[in-house]
C-alpha positions in Angstrom: 0.0 0.0 0.1 2.8 2.3 0.7 4.5 1.7 -2.5 1.2 2.2 -4.5 0.5 5.5 -2.7 4.0 6.7 -3.3 3.9 5.7 -7.0 0.5 7.4 -7.5 1.7 10.5 -5.7 4.7 10.7 -8.0 3.1 10.2 -11.3 6.3 9.6 -13.0 8.3 12.3 -11.2 11.2 10.4 -9.8 12.3 13.2 -7.5 9.1 13.7 -5.8 8.5 12.0 -2.5 5.9 12.2 0.3 6.2 13.4 3.8 5.8 10.6 6.6 2.9 12.5 7.8 1.2 12.7 4.6 1.8 9.1 3.9 0.4 8.0 7.3 -2.6 10.3 6.7 -3.2 8.9 3.1 -3.0 5.2 4.4 -4.6 5.9 7.8 -1.8 3.7 9.3 -0.5 3.6 12.7 2.9 5.4 13.0 4.8 2.2 14.3 3.3 0.2 11.3 4.5 2.8 8.9 7.9 2.9 10.4 8.2 -0.8 10.3 6.9 -1.2 6.7 9.3 1.8 5.5 12.3 0.0 7.3 11.4 -3.2 5.4 11.0 -1.5 1.9 14.2 0.6 2.5 16.2 -2.7 3.1 14.7 -4.1 -0.1 16.0 -1.1 -1.9 12.7 0.0 -3.0 12.3 3.4 -1.2 14.5 5.9 0.5 13.5 7.1 3.9 14.9 10.2 5.7 14.0 9.5 9.4 13.1 12.0 11.9 13.6 11.7 15.5 11.5 9.0 17.3 12.0 6.5 14.3 9.5 8.3 12.2 9.7 8.7 8.4 10.2 12.4 7.6 10.3 12.0 4.0 9.8 8.8 1.7 10.8 8.5 -1.9 10.5 5.8 -4.3 13.7 4.5 -5.7 14.3 3.2 -9.3 13.9 -0.3 -8.3 10.7 0.5 -6.6 9.3 2.5 -9.7 10.4 -0.6 -11.9 8.4 -2.9 -9.7 5.3 -0.6 -9.6 5.4 -0.3 -13.4 5.7 -4.1 -13.8 2.7 -4.6 -11.4 0.5 -2.0 -13.2 1.3 -3.6 -16.5 0.3 -7.1 -15.2 -3.0 -5.8 -13.8 -4.0 -4.3 -17.1 
C-alpha cells in the first residue's frame, strides 16, 4: 500500500516523495506500522527514507527499483 500510494503521488516524477505525515494520513496507518513497513521497503532497496527523531519517516521517496516494480505490477494488472 505504501508503494502504491508513493507511486500514484509521484506520477512519473522520480524526484517527488511524500512526507511521512502525508503518507500516514493517506494510508490511515499507525505510526509504528508505517515505520516498520518503511524500514522493510528501504532494506529491499525500493524506497529511500529520511528519518526524523523517534524513528518516524520524515520523507519517503521511491527509488528506481521501486518504480520498476510498480510499473511491472501496473502492466500485469491491465
